[in-house]
PDB file as gemmi writes it, atoms N, CA and C in Angstrom:
CRYST1    1.000    1.000    1.000  90.00  90.00  90.00 P 1                      
ATOM      1  N   MET A   1      -6.695  62.167-173.021  1.00  0.00           N  
ATOM      2  CA  MET A   1      -6.192  61.018-173.819  1.00  0.00           C  
ATOM      3  C   MET A   1      -7.023  60.098-173.882  1.00  0.00           C  
ATOM      4  N   THR A   2      -7.128  59.605-175.443  1.00  0.00           N  
ATOM      5  CA  THR A   2      -8.141  58.520-175.487  1.00  0.00           C  
ATOM      6  C   THR A   2      -7.657  57.310-175.177  1.00  0.00           C  
ATOM      7  N   GLU A   3      -8.378  56.144-175.006  1.00  0.00           N  
ATOM      8  CA  GLU A   3      -8.079  54.764-174.402  1.00  0.00           C  
ATOM      9  C   GLU A   3      -6.978  54.049-175.725  1.00  0.00           C  
ATOM     10  N   GLU A   4      -7.156  54.360-176.801  1.00  0.00           N  
ATOM     11  CA  GLU A   4      -6.076  53.828-177.764  1.00  0.00           C  
ATOM     12  C   GLU A   4      -4.761  54.597-177.733  1.00  0.00           C  
ATOM     13  N   ASN A   5      -4.791  55.750-177.631  1.00  0.00           N  
ATOM     14  CA  ASN A   5      -3.555  56.739-177.187  1.00  0.00           C  
ATOM     15  C   ASN A   5      -2.980  56.134-175.838  1.00  0.00           C  
ATOM     16  N   GLN A   6      -3.481  55.823-174.893  1.00  0.00           N  
ATOM     17  CA  GLN A   6      -3.150  55.792-173.505  1.00  0.00           C  
ATOM     18  C   GLN A   6      -2.645  54.228-173.779  1.00  0.00           C  
ATOM     19  N   TYR A   7      -2.955  53.361-174.463  1.00  0.00           N  
ATOM     20  CA  TYR A   7      -2.783  51.992-174.816  1.00  0.00           C  
ATOM     21  C   TYR A   7      -1.322  52.070-175.471  1.00  0.00           C  
ATOM     22  N   LYS A   8      -1.261  52.657-176.449  1.00  0.00           N  
ATOM     23  CA  LYS A   8       0.056  52.993-177.263  1.00  0.00           C  
ATOM     24  C   LYS A   8       1.170  53.472-176.256  1.00  0.00           C  
ATOM     25  N   TYR A   9       0.955  54.390-175.642  1.00  0.00           N  
ATOM     26  CA  TYR A   9       1.631  55.200-174.504  1.00  0.00           C  
ATOM     27  C   TYR A   9       2.416  53.974-173.632  1.00  0.00           C  
ATOM     28  N   SER A  10       1.355  53.059-173.225  1.00  0.00           N  
ATOM     29  CA  SER A  10       1.576  52.202-172.186  1.00  0.00           C  
ATOM     30  C   SER A  10       2.775  51.174-172.862  1.00  0.00           C  
ATOM     31  N   ARG A  11       2.407  50.754-174.224  1.00  0.00           N  
ATOM     32  CA  ARG A  11       3.078  49.577-174.828  1.00  0.00           C  
ATOM     33  C   ARG A  11       4.618  50.301-175.010  1.00  0.00           C  
ATOM     34  N   LYS A  12       4.551  51.573-175.403  1.00  0.00           N  
ATOM     35  CA  LYS A  12       5.871  52.013-175.496  1.00  0.00           C  
ATOM     36  C   LYS A  12       6.683  52.125-174.253  1.00  0.00           C  
ATOM     37  N   LYS A  13       6.111  52.660-173.336  1.00  0.00           N  
ATOM     38  CA  LYS A  13       6.650  52.842-171.941  1.00  0.00           C  
ATOM     39  C   LYS A  13       7.061  51.402-171.562  1.00  0.00           C  
ATOM     40  N   LYS A  14       6.424  50.310-171.637  1.00  0.00           N  
ATOM     41  CA  LYS A  14       6.825  49.013-171.297  1.00  0.00           C  
ATOM     42  C   LYS A  14       7.968  48.654-172.203  1.00  0.00           C  
ATOM     43  N   GLY A  15       7.875  49.041-173.735  1.00  0.00           N  
ATOM     44  CA  GLY A  15       9.072  48.468-174.361  1.00  0.00           C  
ATOM     45  C   GLY A  15      10.335  49.322-173.982  1.00  0.00           C  
ATOM     46  N   PHE A  16      10.155  50.561-173.481  1.00  0.00           N  
ATOM     47  CA  PHE A  16      11.408  51.159-173.258  1.00  0.00           C  
ATOM     48  C   PHE A  16      11.869  50.525-171.679  1.00  0.00           C  
ATOM     49  N   PHE A  17      11.093  50.235-171.114  1.00  0.00           N  
ATOM     50  CA  PHE A  17      11.471  49.802-169.894  1.00  0.00           C  
ATOM     51  C   PHE A  17      12.322  48.235-169.880  1.00  0.00           C  
ATOM     52  N   PHE A  18      11.820  47.492-170.690  1.00  0.00           N  
ATOM     53  CA  PHE A  18      12.416  46.418-171.136  1.00  0.00           C  
ATOM     54  C   PHE A  18      13.807  46.458-171.759  1.00  0.00           C  
ATOM     55  N   LEU A  19      14.013  47.598-172.623  1.00  0.00           N  
ATOM     56  CA  LEU A  19      15.182  47.772-173.405  1.00  0.00           C  
ATOM     57  C   LEU A  19      16.189  48.204-172.401  1.00  0.00           C  
ATOM     58  N   LEU A  20      15.710  48.682-171.368  1.00  0.00           N  
ATOM     59  CA  LEU A  20      16.787  49.233-170.320  1.00  0.00           C  
ATOM     60  C   LEU A  20      17.003  48.453-169.035  1.00  0.00           C  
ATOM     61  N   VAL A  21      16.113  47.730-168.722  1.00  0.00           N  
ATOM     62  CA  VAL A  21      16.095  46.684-167.806  1.00  0.00           C  
ATOM     63  C   VAL A  21      16.995  45.245-168.058  1.00  0.00           C  
ATOM     64  N   VAL A  22      16.677  44.668-169.308  1.00  0.00           N  
ATOM     65  CA  VAL A  22      17.092  43.299-169.526  1.00  0.00           C  
ATOM     66  C   VAL A  22      18.450  43.438-169.704  1.00  0.00           C  
ATOM     67  N   PRO A  23      19.239  44.392-170.369  1.00  0.00           N  
ATOM     68  CA  PRO A  23      20.567  44.408-170.574  1.00  0.00           C  
ATOM     69  C   PRO A  23      21.231  44.946-169.087  1.00  0.00           C  
ATOM     70  N   ALA A  24      20.559  45.604-167.973  1.00  0.00           N  
ATOM     71  CA  ALA A  24      21.109  45.910-166.772  1.00  0.00           C  
ATOM     72  C   ALA A  24      21.284  44.725-166.072  1.00  0.00           C  
ATOM     73  N   ILE A  25      20.264  43.904-166.226  1.00  0.00           N  
ATOM     74  CA  ILE A  25      19.829  42.489-165.385  1.00  0.00           C  
ATOM     75  C   ILE A  25      21.286  41.433-165.787  1.00  0.00           C  
ATOM     76  N   LEU A  26      21.411  41.486-167.119  1.00  0.00           N  
ATOM     77  CA  LEU A  26      22.239  40.553-167.811  1.00  0.00           C  
ATOM     78  C   LEU A  26      23.640  41.231-167.228  1.00  0.00           C  
ATOM     79  N   PHE A  27      24.075  42.603-167.378  1.00  0.00           N  
ATOM     80  CA  PHE A  27      25.208  43.112-166.805  1.00  0.00           C  
ATOM     81  C   PHE A  27      25.677  42.724-165.587  1.00  0.00           C  
ATOM     82  N   LEU A  28      24.538  42.890-164.646  1.00  0.00           N  
ATOM     83  CA  LEU A  28      24.837  42.516-163.342  1.00  0.00           C  
ATOM     84  C   LEU A  28      25.097  41.051-162.875  1.00  0.00           C  
ATOM     85  N   LEU A  29      24.218  40.177-163.570  1.00  0.00           N  
ATOM     86  CA  LEU A  29      24.311  38.835-163.331  1.00  0.00           C  
ATOM     87  C   LEU A  29      25.853  38.535-163.945  1.00  0.00           C  
ATOM     88  N   GLY A  30      26.033  38.806-165.014  1.00  0.00           N  
ATOM     89  CA  GLY A  30      27.513  38.666-165.301  1.00  0.00           C  
ATOM     90  C   GLY A  30      28.682  38.978-164.406  1.00  0.00           C  
ATOM     91  N   ALA A  31      28.544  40.171-163.982  1.00  0.00           N  
ATOM     92  CA  ALA A  31      29.408  40.834-162.845  1.00  0.00           C  
ATOM     93  C   ALA A  31      29.436  39.718-161.521  1.00  0.00           C  
ATOM     94  N   VAL A  32      28.214  39.380-160.969  1.00  0.00           N  
ATOM     95  CA  VAL A  32      27.988  38.351-159.839  1.00  0.00           C  
ATOM     96  C   VAL A  32      28.605  36.912-160.277  1.00  0.00           C  
ATOM     97  N   VAL A  33      28.604  36.393-161.356  1.00  0.00           N  
ATOM     98  CA  VAL A  33      29.173  35.248-161.880  1.00  0.00           C  
ATOM     99  C   VAL A  33      30.603  35.217-161.713  1.00  0.00           C  
ATOM    100  N   MET A  34      30.911  36.381-162.456  1.00  0.00           N  
ATOM    101  CA  MET A  34      32.654  36.720-162.371  1.00  0.00           C  
ATOM    102  C   MET A  34      33.049  36.725-161.214  1.00  0.00           C  
ATOM    103  N   PHE A  35      32.237  37.600-160.147  1.00  0.00           N  
ATOM    104  CA  PHE A  35      32.655  37.670-158.901  1.00  0.00           C  
ATOM    105  C   PHE A  35      32.701  36.476-158.059  1.00  0.00           C  
ATOM    106  N   LEU A  36      31.951  35.676-158.141  1.00  0.00           N  
ATOM    107  CA  LEU A  36      31.604  34.433-157.430  1.00  0.00           C  
ATOM    108  C   LEU A  36      32.593  33.384-157.790  1.00  0.00           C  
ATOM    109  N   TRP A  37      32.660  33.251-158.912  1.00  0.00           N  
ATOM    110  CA  TRP A  37      33.906  32.433-159.571  1.00  0.00           C  
ATOM    111  C   TRP A  37      35.240  32.684-159.138  1.00  0.00           C  
ATOM    112  N   ASN A  38      35.690  34.011-159.216  1.00  0.00           N  
ATOM    113  CA  ASN A  38      36.749  34.340-158.962  1.00  0.00           C  
ATOM    114  C   ASN A  38      37.171  34.214-157.433  1.00  0.00           C  
ATOM    115  N   ALA A  39      36.184  34.384-156.510  1.00  0.00           N  
ATOM    116  CA  ALA A  39      36.272  34.420-155.251  1.00  0.00           C  
ATOM    117  C   ALA A  39      36.331  33.107-154.479  1.00  0.00           C  
ATOM    118  N   ILE A  40      35.429  32.025-155.336  1.00  0.00           N  
ATOM    119  CA  ILE A  40      35.231  30.731-154.697  1.00  0.00           C  
ATOM    120  C   ILE A  40      35.895  29.620-155.521  1.00  0.00           C  
ATOM    121  N   ILE A  41      35.594  29.526-156.850  1.00  0.00           N  
ATOM    122  CA  ILE A  41      36.125  28.345-157.504  1.00  0.00           C  
ATOM    123  C   ILE A  41      37.725  28.193-157.581  1.00  0.00           C  
ATOM    124  N   THR A  42      37.879  29.426-157.807  1.00  0.00           N  
ATOM    125  CA  THR A  42      39.632  29.781-157.824  1.00  0.00           C  
ATOM    126  C   THR A  42      40.357  29.370-156.819  1.00  0.00           C  
ATOM    127  N   VAL A  43      39.959  29.398-155.435  1.00  0.00           N  
ATOM    128  CA  VAL A  43      40.489  28.902-154.416  1.00  0.00           C  
ATOM    129  C   VAL A  43      40.197  27.418-154.200  1.00  0.00           C  
ATOM    130  N   ILE A  44      38.894  27.076-154.462  1.00  0.00           N  
ATOM    131  CA  ILE A  44      38.706  25.625-154.242  1.00  0.00           C  
ATOM    132  C   ILE A  44      39.229  24.448-155.219  1.00  0.00           C  
ATOM    133  N   ALA A  45      39.130  25.112-156.622  1.00  0.00           N  
ATOM    134  CA  ALA A  45      39.657  23.954-157.471  1.00  0.00           C  
ATOM    135  C   ALA A  45      40.942  24.363-158.081  1.00  0.00           C  
ATOM    136  N   SER A  46      41.522  25.536-157.685  1.00  0.00           N  
ATOM    137  CA  SER A  46      42.771  26.100-158.317  1.00  0.00           C  
ATOM    138  C   SER A  46      42.952  26.123-159.804  1.00  0.00           C  
ATOM    139  N   VAL A  47      41.639  26.721-160.078  1.00  0.00           N  
ATOM    140  CA  VAL A  47      41.632  26.991-161.654  1.00  0.00           C  
ATOM    141  C   VAL A  47      41.706  28.434-161.872  1.00  0.00           C  
ATOM    142  N   PRO A  48      42.221  29.039-163.088  1.00  0.00           N  
ATOM    143  CA  PRO A  48      42.558  30.483-163.257  1.00  0.00           C  
ATOM    144  C   PRO A  48      41.275  31.206-163.223  1.00  0.00           C  
ATOM    145  N   ALA A  49      41.544  32.506-162.978  1.00  0.00           N  
ATOM    146  CA  ALA A  49      40.318  33.498-162.754  1.00  0.00           C  
ATOM    147  C   ALA A  49      39.843  33.903-164.082  1.00  0.00           C  
ATOM    148  N   ILE A  50      38.208  34.137-164.172  1.00  0.00           N  
ATOM    149  CA  ILE A  50      37.593  34.244-165.525  1.00  0.00           C  
ATOM    150  C   ILE A  50      37.605  35.807-165.856  1.00  0.00           C  
ATOM    151  N   THR A  51      37.351  36.182-166.948  1.00  0.00           N  
ATOM    152  CA  THR A  51      36.822  37.479-167.370  1.00  0.00           C  
ATOM    153  C   THR A  51      35.213  37.763-167.309  1.00  0.00           C  
ATOM    154  N   TYR A  52      35.140  39.105-167.417  1.00  0.00           N  
ATOM    155  CA  TYR A  52      33.722  39.505-167.584  1.00  0.00           C  
ATOM    156  C   TYR A  52      32.824  38.535-168.706  1.00  0.00           C  
ATOM    157  N   TRP A  53      33.356  38.616-169.641  1.00  0.00           N  
ATOM    158  CA  TRP A  53      32.967  37.892-171.144  1.00  0.00           C  
ATOM    159  C   TRP A  53      32.910  36.357-171.048  1.00  0.00           C  
ATOM    160  N   GLN A  54      33.779  35.658-170.230  1.00  0.00           N  
ATOM    161  CA  GLN A  54      33.687  34.321-169.867  1.00  0.00           C  
ATOM    162  C   GLN A  54      32.737  33.980-168.878  1.00  0.00           C  
ATOM    163  N   ALA A  55      32.291  35.014-167.935  1.00  0.00           N  
ATOM    164  CA  ALA A  55      31.207  34.885-166.974  1.00  0.00           C  
ATOM    165  C   ALA A  55      29.903  34.950-167.613  1.00  0.00           C  
ATOM    166  N   LEU A  56      29.720  35.903-168.868  1.00  0.00           N  
ATOM    167  CA  LEU A  56      28.582  35.853-169.436  1.00  0.00           C  
ATOM    168  C   LEU A  56      28.443  34.752-170.398  1.00  0.00           C  
ATOM    169  N   GLY A  57      29.267  34.085-170.921  1.00  0.00           N  
ATOM    170  CA  GLY A  57      29.434  32.792-171.551  1.00  0.00           C  
ATOM    171  C   GLY A  57      28.897  31.590-170.668  1.00  0.00           C  
ATOM    172  N   LEU A  58      29.511  31.752-169.411  1.00  0.00           N  
ATOM    173  CA  LEU A  58      29.162  30.454-168.505  1.00  0.00           C  
ATOM    174  C   LEU A  58      27.551  30.623-168.099  1.00  0.00           C  
ATOM    175  N   LEU A  59      27.240  31.907-167.936  1.00  0.00           N  
ATOM    176  CA  LEU A  59      25.662  32.059-167.481  1.00  0.00           C  
ATOM    177  C   LEU A  59      24.955  31.778-168.716  1.00  0.00           C  
ATOM    178  N   ILE A  60      25.231  31.989-169.957  1.00  0.00           N  
ATOM    179  CA  ILE A  60      24.592  31.493-171.137  1.00  0.00           C  
ATOM    180  C   ILE A  60      24.288  30.014-171.222  1.00  0.00           C  
ATOM    181  N   LEU A  61      25.646  29.382-171.028  1.00  0.00           N  
ATOM    182  CA  LEU A  61      25.969  27.921-171.077  1.00  0.00           C  
ATOM    183  C   LEU A  61      24.890  27.254-170.092  1.00  0.00           C  
ATOM    184  N   CYS A  62      25.039  27.644-168.751  1.00  0.00           N  
ATOM    185  CA  CYS A  62      24.038  27.305-167.729  1.00  0.00           C  
ATOM    186  C   CYS A  62      22.552  27.489-168.241  1.00  0.00           C  
ATOM    187  N   ARG A  63      22.038  28.331-168.833  1.00  0.00           N  
ATOM    188  CA  ARG A  63      20.726  28.742-169.304  1.00  0.00           C  
ATOM    189  C   ARG A  63      20.608  27.430-170.080  1.00  0.00           C  
ATOM    190  N   ILE A  64      21.550  27.322-171.112  1.00  0.00           N  
ATOM    191  CA  ILE A  64      20.938  26.420-172.252  1.00  0.00           C  
ATOM    192  C   ILE A  64      20.853  24.966-171.676  1.00  0.00           C  
ATOM    193  N   LEU A  65      22.043  24.795-170.701  1.00  0.00           N  
ATOM    194  CA  LEU A  65      22.180  23.510-170.209  1.00  0.00           C  
ATOM    195  C   LEU A  65      20.792  23.203-169.370  1.00  0.00           C  
ATOM    196  N   PHE A  66      20.706  23.926-168.386  1.00  0.00           N  
ATOM    197  CA  PHE A  66      19.674  23.725-167.196  1.00  0.00           C  
ATOM    198  C   PHE A  66      18.471  24.352-167.182  1.00  0.00           C  
ATOM    199  N   GLY A  67      18.281  25.211-168.175  1.00  0.00           N  
ATOM    200  CA  GLY A  67      16.862  26.166-168.698  1.00  0.00           C  
ATOM    201  C   GLY A  67      16.520  26.868-167.409  1.00  0.00           C  
ATOM    202  N   GLY A  68      17.433  27.875-166.838  1.00  0.00           N  
ATOM    203  CA  GLY A  68      17.082  28.714-165.573  1.00  0.00           C  
ATOM    204  C   GLY A  68      16.243  29.893-166.656  1.00  0.00           C  
ATOM    205  N   PHE A  69      16.580  30.958-165.542  1.00  0.00           N  
ATOM    206  CA  PHE A  69      15.978  32.298-166.026  1.00  0.00           C  
ATOM    207  C   PHE A  69      14.536  32.106-166.175  1.00  0.00           C  
ATOM    208  N   ARG A  70      13.739  31.295-165.676  1.00  0.00           N  
ATOM    209  CA  ARG A  70      12.416  31.305-165.845  1.00  0.00           C  
ATOM    210  C   ARG A  70      11.598  32.490-165.298  1.00  0.00           C  
ATOM    211  N   PHE A  71      10.897  33.178-165.834  1.00  0.00           N  
ATOM    212  CA  PHE A  71       9.975  33.982-165.543  1.00  0.00           C  
ATOM    213  C   PHE A  71       8.435  33.805-165.677  1.00  0.00           C  
ATOM    214  N   GLY A  72       7.649  34.311-164.571  1.00  0.00           N  
ATOM    215  CA  GLY A  72       6.287  33.649-164.413  1.00  0.00           C  
ATOM    216  C   GLY A  72       6.165  32.507-163.870  1.00  0.00           C  
ATOM    217  N   HIS A  73       5.519  31.678-164.722  1.00  0.00           N  
ATOM    218  CA  HIS A  73       5.003  30.341-164.239  1.00  0.00           C  
ATOM    219  C   HIS A  73       6.145  29.343-164.567  1.00  0.00           C  
ATOM    220  N   GLY A  74       7.154  29.793-165.664  1.00  0.00           N  
ATOM    221  CA  GLY A  74       8.212  28.895-166.226  1.00  0.00           C  
ATOM    222  C   GLY A  74       7.597  27.596-166.811  1.00  0.00           C  
ATOM    223  N   GLY A  75       6.318  27.695-167.538  1.00  0.00           N  
ATOM    224  CA  GLY A  75       5.805  26.492-168.045  1.00  0.00           C  
ATOM    225  C   GLY A  75       4.848  25.629-167.130  1.00  0.00           C  
ATOM    226  N   LYS A  76       5.243  25.709-166.083  1.00  0.00           N  
ATOM    227  CA  LYS A  76       4.490  24.849-165.294  1.00  0.00           C  
ATOM    228  C   LYS A  76       2.990  25.542-164.623  1.00  0.00           C  
ATOM    229  N   PRO A  77       1.832  24.715-165.043  1.00  0.00           N  
ATOM    230  CA  PRO A  77       0.716  25.393-164.731  1.00  0.00           C  
ATOM    231  C   PRO A  77       0.421  25.367-163.303  1.00  0.00           C  
ATOM    232  N   SER A  78      -0.533  26.551-162.790  1.00  0.00           N  
ATOM    233  CA  SER A  78      -0.762  26.730-161.565  1.00  0.00           C  
ATOM    234  C   SER A  78      -1.827  25.866-161.538  1.00  0.00           C  
ATOM    235  N   PHE A  79      -2.174  25.694-160.039  1.00  0.00           N  
ATOM    236  CA  PHE A  79      -3.651  24.887-159.872  1.00  0.00           C  
ATOM    237  C   PHE A  79      -4.735  25.202-160.400  1.00  0.00           C  
ATOM    238  N   LYS A  80      -4.901  26.952-160.458  1.00  0.00           N  
ATOM    239  CA  LYS A  80      -6.030  27.351-161.296  1.00  0.00           C  
ATOM    240  C   LYS A  80      -6.019  26.830-162.924  1.00  0.00           C  
ATOM    241  N   GLU A  81      -5.074  26.560-163.422  1.00  0.00           N  
ATOM    242  CA  GLU A  81      -4.847  26.114-164.898  1.00  0.00           C  
ATOM    243  C   GLU A  81      -5.150  24.695-165.031  1.00  0.00           C  
ATOM    244  N   LEU A  82      -4.983  23.980-164.304  1.00  0.00           N  
ATOM    245  CA  LEU A  82      -5.080  22.417-164.305  1.00  0.00           C  
ATOM    246  C   LEU A  82      -6.226  22.184-164.845  1.00  0.00           C  
ATOM    247  N   PRO A  83      -6.444  21.143-165.813  1.00  0.00           N  
ATOM    248  CA  PRO A  83      -7.687  20.883-166.477  1.00  0.00           C  
ATOM    249  C   PRO A  83      -8.706  20.174-165.267  1.00  0.00           C  
ATOM    250  N   TRP A  84      -8.286  19.515-164.359  1.00  0.00           N  
ATOM    251  CA  TRP A  84      -9.059  18.731-163.488  1.00  0.00           C  
ATOM    252  C   TRP A  84      -9.544  19.703-162.422  1.00  0.00           C  
ATOM    253  N   LYS A  85      -9.077  20.799-162.195  1.00  0.00           N  
ATOM    254  CA  LYS A  85      -9.541  21.746-161.214  1.00  0.00           C  
ATOM    255  C   LYS A  85     -10.985  22.032-161.004  1.00  0.00           C  
ATOM    256  N   ASP A  86     -11.669  22.069-162.197  1.00  0.00           N  
ATOM    257  CA  ASP A  86     -13.166  22.376-162.072  1.00  0.00           C  
ATOM    258  C   ASP A  86     -13.965  21.142-161.787  1.00  0.00           C  
ATOM    259  N   LYS A  87     -13.392  19.974-162.025  1.00  0.00           N  
ATOM    260  CA  LYS A  87     -13.945  18.496-161.424  1.00  0.00           C  
ATOM    261  C   LYS A  87     -13.656  18.658-160.288  1.00  0.00           C  
ATOM    262  N   TRP A  88     -12.558  19.185-159.604  1.00  0.00           N  
ATOM    263  CA  TRP A  88     -12.302  18.655-158.223  1.00  0.00           C  
ATOM    264  C   TRP A  88     -13.188  19.921-157.434  1.00  0.00           C  
ATOM    265  N   THR A  89     -13.226  21.038-157.886  1.00  0.00           N  
ATOM    266  CA  THR A  89     -13.898  21.919-156.984  1.00  0.00           C  
ATOM    267  C   THR A  89     -15.740  21.834-157.099  1.00  0.00           C  
ATOM    268  N   GLY A  90     -15.788  21.124-158.124  1.00  0.00           N  
ATOM    269  CA  GLY A  90     -17.413  20.708-158.230  1.00  0.00           C  
ATOM    270  C   GLY A  90     -17.850  19.388-157.301  1.00  0.00           C  
ATOM    271  N   MET A  91     -16.742  18.786-156.740  1.00  0.00           N  
ATOM    272  CA  MET A  91     -17.233  17.365-155.969  1.00  0.00           C  
ATOM    273  C   MET A  91     -17.427  17.788-154.739  1.00  0.00           C  
ATOM    274  N   ASN A  92     -18.603  17.206-153.994  1.00  0.00           N  
ATOM    275  CA  ASN A  92     -18.900  17.283-152.818  1.00  0.00           C  
ATOM    276  C   ASN A  92     -17.710  16.617-151.619  1.00  0.00           C  
ATOM    277  N   GLU A  93     -17.917  16.835-150.339  1.00  0.00           N  
ATOM    278  CA  GLU A  93     -16.797  16.110-149.614  1.00  0.00           C  
ATOM    279  C   GLU A  93     -16.916  14.519-149.578  1.00  0.00           C  
ATOM    280  N   GLU A  94     -18.088  13.922-149.697  1.00  0.00           N  
ATOM    281  CA  GLU A  94     -17.972  12.299-149.881  1.00  0.00           C  
ATOM    282  C   GLU A  94     -17.556  12.047-151.436  1.00  0.00           C  
ATOM    283  N   GLU A  95     -17.820  12.701-152.219  1.00  0.00           N  
ATOM    284  CA  GLU A  95     -16.789  12.469-153.706  1.00  0.00           C  
ATOM    285  C   GLU A  95     -15.523  12.845-153.733  1.00  0.00           C  
ATOM    286  N   ARG A  96     -14.880  13.671-152.764  1.00  0.00           N  
ATOM    287  CA  ARG A  96     -13.558  13.880-152.586  1.00  0.00           C  
ATOM    288  C   ARG A  96     -13.003  12.677-151.906  1.00  0.00           C  
ATOM    289  N   ASP A  97     -13.535  12.611-150.851  1.00  0.00           N  
ATOM    290  CA  ASP A  97     -13.034  11.388-149.719  1.00  0.00           C  
ATOM    291  C   ASP A  97     -12.843  10.122-150.713  1.00  0.00           C  
ATOM    292  N   LYS A  98     -14.063   9.749-151.402  1.00  0.00           N  
ATOM    293  CA  LYS A  98     -14.014   8.486-152.536  1.00  0.00           C  
ATOM    294  C   LYS A  98     -12.812   8.292-153.571  1.00  0.00           C  
ATOM    295  N   PHE A  99     -12.795   9.838-154.017  1.00  0.00           N  
ATOM    296  CA  PHE A  99     -11.643   9.871-154.992  1.00  0.00           C  
ATOM    297  C   PHE A  99     -10.155   9.696-154.436  1.00  0.00           C  
ATOM    298  N   LYS A 100     -10.000  10.296-153.108  1.00  0.00           N  
ATOM    299  CA  LYS A 100      -8.492  10.117-152.441  1.00  0.00           C  
ATOM    300  C   LYS A 100      -8.419   8.608-152.077  1.00  0.00           C  
ATOM    301  N   GLU A 101      -9.505   7.974-151.657  1.00  0.00           N  
ATOM    302  CA  GLU A 101      -9.215   6.567-151.163  1.00  0.00           C  
ATOM    303  C   GLU A 101      -8.821   5.851-152.460  1.00  0.00           C  
ATOM    304  N   GLU A 102      -9.592   6.098-153.741  1.00  0.00           N  
ATOM    305  CA  GLU A 102      -9.233   5.345-154.729  1.00  0.00           C  
ATOM    306  C   GLU A 102      -7.576   5.511-155.030  1.00  0.00           C  
ATOM    307  N   TRP A 103      -7.305   6.967-155.057  1.00  0.00           N  
ATOM    308  CA  TRP A 103      -5.880   7.150-155.304  1.00  0.00           C  
ATOM    309  C   TRP A 103      -4.906   6.337-154.146  1.00  0.00           C  
ATOM    310  N   LYS A 104      -5.429   6.482-153.150  1.00  0.00           N  
ATOM    311  CA  LYS A 104      -4.597   5.788-152.129  1.00  0.00           C  
ATOM    312  C   LYS A 104      -4.064   4.253-152.641  1.00  0.00           C  
ATOM    313  N   LYS A 105      -5.362   3.581-152.963  1.00  0.00           N  
ATOM    314  CA  LYS A 105      -5.283   2.212-153.377  1.00  0.00           C  
ATOM    315  C   LYS A 105      -4.019   1.990-154.541  1.00  0.00           C  
ATOM    316  N   ARG A 106      -4.378   3.027-155.450  1.00  0.00           N  
ATOM    317  CA  ARG A 106      -3.496   3.147-156.718  1.00  0.00           C  
ATOM    318  C   ARG A 106      -1.976   3.338-156.334  1.00  0.00           C  
ATOM    319  N   CYS A 107      -2.073   4.371-155.784  1.00  0.00           N  
ATOM    320  CA  CYS A 107      -0.665   4.966-155.499  1.00  0.00           C  
ATOM    321  C   CYS A 107       0.009   4.892-154.125  1.00  0.00           C  
ATOM    322  N   GLY A 108      -1.031   4.131-153.444  1.00  0.00           N  
ATOM    323  CA  GLY A 108      -0.544   4.397-151.826  1.00  0.00           C  
ATOM    324  C   GLY A 108       0.868   3.751-151.303  1.00  0.00           C  
ATOM    325  N   HIS A 109       0.982   3.508-150.119  1.00  0.00           N  
ATOM    326  CA  HIS A 109       2.312   2.748-149.531  1.00  0.00           C  
ATOM    327  C   HIS A 109       2.539   1.500-150.408  1.00  0.00           C  
ATOM    328  N   ARG A 110       3.812   1.477-151.226  1.00  0.00           N  
ATOM    329  CA  ARG A 110       3.995   0.238-151.960  1.00  0.00           C  
ATOM    330  C   ARG A 110       5.155  -0.385-151.065  1.00  0.00           C  
ATOM    331  N   LYS A 111       4.764  -1.828-150.786  1.00  0.00           N  
ATOM    332  CA  LYS A 111       5.987  -2.455-150.305  1.00  0.00           C  
ATOM    333  C   LYS A 111       7.076  -2.947-151.087  1.00  0.00           C  
ATOM    334  N   SER A 112       8.197  -2.788-150.731  1.00  0.00           N  
ATOM    335  CA  SER A 112       9.230  -3.117-151.548  1.00  0.00           C  
ATOM    336  C   SER A 112       9.806  -4.742-151.209  1.00  0.00           C  
TER     337      SER A 112                                                      
END                                                                             
């Protein structure tokens, strides 16, 4: 198998996996939300039980309002991706100590 054919096969495999796994996860999460709502919230708040489709709607609403379901970094850069990482790793111990002291002066313990 050539490298190009192997790449195409790998992409198809990933796409097929994605098409199977994502709906399965959504189905499972909807069922979990429905179960938890009906087991907990109905007892605590005396509200009616919800259906599976209402649970999926709640899941989507929470995603919209709170921005959950983040995969990977979730938009937050890791230390390796920070722009000042190269500068920090290039400093010697004396320069790092000086830098830390300067930030302690700027952001240190403030008296209220």
